[in-house]
C-alpha positions in Angstrom: 35.5 -148.9 21.6 35.1 -150.6 18.2 31.6 -151.1 16.9 30.3 -154.2 15.2 27.8 -152.1 13.2 28.8 -151.8 9.6 28.8 -148.4 8.0 26.3 -148.0 5.2 27.8 -147.1 1.9 27.6 -143.5 0.7 24.7 -142.9 -1.6 25.7 -142.7 -5.2 24.2 -140.5 -7.9 22.4 -142.3 -10.6 22.5 -140.3 -13.7 19.8 -140.9 -16.3 20.4 -139.3 -19.6 17.5 -136.9 -20.4 17.0 -138.2 -24.0 16.6 -141.8 -25.0 18.1 -141.6 -28.5 20.3 -139.4 -30.6 17.3 -138.3 -32.6 15.4 -137.3 -29.5 18.5 -135.3 -28.3 18.8 -133.5 -31.7 15.2 -132.6 -31.7 15.5 -131.2 -28.2 18.6 -129.2 -29.3 16.8 -127.8 -32.4 13.9 -126.7 -30.2 16.2 -125.1 -27.6 18.2 -123.3 -30.3 15.1 -122.0 -32.0 13.9 -120.6 -28.6 17.4 -119.1 -28.1 17.2 -117.3 -31.4 13.7 -116.2 -30.8 14.8 -114.5 -27.5 18.0 -113.1 -29.1 16.1 -111.7 -32.1 13.6 -110.1 -29.7 16.3 -108.4 -27.7 18.2 -107.2 -30.8 15.2 -106.0 -32.6 13.6 -104.2 -29.6 16.9 -102.9 -28.2 16.1 -104.3 -24.7 18.1 -106.2 -22.2 16.1 -108.6 -20.1 18.7 -110.7 -18.2 16.0 -112.9 -16.7 14.7 -113.8 -20.2 18.2 -114.4 -21.5 18.8 -116.7 -18.6 16.0 -118.9 -19.8 18.0 -119.8 -23.0 21.6 -119.3 -22.1 24.0 -120.1 -19.2 27.5 -119.4 -18.0 29.9 -117.6 -20.3 27.3 -117.5 -23.1 24.8 -115.7 -20.9 27.5 -113.2 -19.7 28.6 -112.6 -23.3 25.0 -112.0 -24.5 24.4 -109.5 -21.7 27.7 -107.7 -22.5 27.1 -107.6 -26.3 23.5 -106.4 -26.0 24.6 -103.8 -23.5 27.2 -102.4 -26.0 24.5 -102.2 -28.7 22.1 -100.5 -26.3 24.8 -98.0 -25.2 25.5 -97.2 -28.9 21.8 -96.7 -29.4 21.6 -99.3 -32.1 19.3 -102.2 -32.7 18.9 -104.8 -35.4 16.4 -105.3 -38.2 15.6 -108.9 -39.3 16.0 -112.2 -37.7 18.8 -114.8 -37.4 17.5 -118.2 -38.5 19.1 -121.6 -38.7 18.8 -124.9 -40.6 20.7 -128.1 -41.3 21.3 -129.0 -37.6 23.5 -132.0 -37.2 24.2 -133.8 -33.9 28.0 -133.7 -33.2 27.9 -135.2 -29.7 25.4 -136.4 -27.1 27.2 -137.2 -23.9 25.6 -139.8 -21.6 28.5 -139.9 -19.2 26.7 -138.4 -16.2 27.5 -134.7 -16.7 24.9 -132.1 -17.4 27.7 -129.8 -18.6 28.3 -129.9 -22.4 25.6 -132.5 -22.7 24.9 -131.8 -26.4 26.8 -130.2 -29.2 25.3 -129.5 -32.6 26.4 -127.9 -35.9 24.1 -125.5 -37.5 23.9 -123.3 -40.6 22.9 -119.8 -39.3 21.3 -117.5 -41.8 22.0 -113.8 -41.0 21.2 -112.5 -44.5 18.1 -110.6 -43.2 20.0 -108.9 -40.4 21.5 -105.4 -40.2 22.0 -102.8 -37.5 20.3 -99.4 -37.5 20.6 -96.1 -35.7 17.5 -94.6 -33.9 16.5 -92.8 -37.1 16.5 -96.2 -38.9 19.6 -95.6 -41.1 22.0 -98.5 -41.4 25.0 -98.4 -39.2 27.1 -100.2 -41.8 26.7 -101.5 -45.3 28.1 -104.9 -44.3 26.0 -107.7 -45.7 25.8 -110.9 -43.7 25.0 -114.3 -45.2 25.1 -117.8 -43.8 27.6 -119.1 -41.4 28.5 -122.5 -39.8 28.4 -122.5 -36.1 28.9 -125.0 -33.3 26.4 -124.8 -30.5 27.0 -126.4 -27.1 24.2 -127.0 -24.6 24.2 -127.7 -20.8 21.1 -129.3 -19.3 19.3 -127.5 -16.5 18.0 -130.2 -14.2 15.8 -127.7 -12.3 14.2 -126.4 -15.5 14.3 -129.8 -17.3 15.6 -127.9 -20.4 18.7 -127.3 -22.5 20.5 -124.0 -22.2 23.1 -122.7 -24.7 26.5 -122.6 -22.9 28.6 -121.8 -25.9 28.1 -120.6 -29.5 31.2 -120.7 -31.8 30.7 -119.3 -35.3 33.3 -120.7 -37.6 33.3 -117.9 -40.2 32.6 -120.3 -43.0 29.6 -120.0 -45.3 27.2 -122.9 -45.5 
């Protein structure tokens, strides 16, 4: 028997972009990438693999790739000396379209000039000298943590 009661409309998701301005988004991305590098530098310098700590700064394929690359270094009994740094961050894209995936993309100049790999006895693994490199960094937004996570890091192989 038909009912006269009308069906309530399905609730809709109301997305609110986490940052009010491009400047605020860039500042958050710079802070998140600085924390990402702090965690990466710690892992590489100490030769440890803490998946839980890596998950606080990376997500998805980027997290998987970090765990794999750090595991290879640990298996080879190598670690790094020095720290990766960055500067000249530029906002490439801030999506306010309702998706937390690929929310922000920035370009940075990474400085690897202080970084090299060593064996357990402290001798260099290679004489290769690193310098600066342009990279594109993509962030997803973790709604539960209210924070950005690196979801992709694409070095371009070009000096900056």
